[in-house]
N, C-alpha and C positions, 0 to 999 in steps of 0.2 A: 210458442206463440199463444196468444190468448184464444179462448173459445170463440170470441166474437170475430177475431181476425180469420180464424180457420173457417168459420161459417160464411163470412163475406167472400173469402177466396173461393170456396167451393161454389157459391152462387155465381160469382163472376166467371168462373171457368165453364159454367154451363150456358153462358150467354152466346149468342151468335158472334161470329168473328167481327163483324162491323160494330156490334154493341161493345165488344171488348176493346176495340180500337178507340171508340168514343170515350169509354170509361178511363182507359189508360191516358188519353189526352187530358181529360179533366183532372185526373190525379196528378199528372205531371205539372199542370198549371198550378194546382194548389200547393205542390211542393216548392215550386219555383217562386210562388207568390206573385205571379203575373196574371193579368187579364189576357184573354185571347188576342185582343187588339195590341197589347204591349208585346206579346210574343211574335205576332205577325210583323210588327214594326222592327223588332230586334232582328228577325231573320232577313227582312228586306235590307236593313242597313248592313248586315254582315255580307249578304250576297253582293250588294253594290260595291262594298269595299274590296271584296275578293275579285270582282270583275275588273275594277279599276287597277288593282295590282297586276292582274293578268295582262291587261292592255298596256300597262307601263313596263312590262317585262320584269317586274319585281317578284312575281309568284313562281314557285317551283312547280313545274308541270310534268305530269307523268302520262305515258300512253296507257290507255285503258287495258290493252292486252297485257302489258307488263304488271299492272296492279292486280289483275285477275290471276295471272300466273303466280305472283308472289303470294297471294291469299291462298291459292290452292296448295302451294308448297308448304305453307305454314300449317294448314289443316292436316297434312299428311305426316307431320312430325309427331 
């Protein structure tokens, strides 16, 4: 990686957790090419569609316990 990248990464890793979260969000938006409003609208639309599918019985639904158990099993492999 370039020296500039290494310097930026080092600086970023010394930020407080909340500041790193904010930086990551802004970088993510810049990579996606979306404004914050566009991203919020996209998530709202996605969640509304998924909820509609759930209500209509079209969504595959899993019990939380089963999902957690499967994740733990995969991490032990």
